[in-house]
C-alpha positions, 0 to 999 in steps of 0.5 A: 500500500505505501508504494501504491502497487499491487493494490488488489493484493493489498485488499486481500491481505488487509481484509485478512487482517480485518477479518481477525481483528474487526475491532482494531481501528488500525486494520480498519483504516489500512483496509479502507486505504487499500479498498480506496486505492482499488477505487472502491471509494464508498466502501473505504469511506464506510469503514473509515467512518466507523473509526473514531480518531479519539484516543489514537496515537499521533501515527494512527491519526495521521494515517487516518487523514492520509486516507480520508485526504485520498478519499476526498480528493478522489471524490472531488471535495476539494476543501474536505481534502485540504482540511484532511491534508492539514492534519497529516504529519508527515513525520509519521509517513514513509518516503514514498507516502510523502512523495505521493502527498506532495505530489497530490497536494500540488495537484489539488492546489491547482484545482478550484474550491468545491 
């Protein structure tokens, strides 16, 4: 998922983890990310809505916002994507994620507000 490669395999793997630990918020977030990266936006968003950011670690909260950013961006919700991007602490992301985020933010900056 981090490298944005083999997205269909990521869905299968994250589903296994999520199935074994459905109460795990991080398992839900990771599976939502895999779904979103596979273009299954509605399913990913439904799963994200079940995750409360309360009491999440800074790292987990960043990943949650990173996935919300992708959802909002893909759905064309520019203002919501920008708001989610503001909550992402890149110190908790891996270099490929940071590179993708910077590119996505630049593309978002060039779009009109929705």
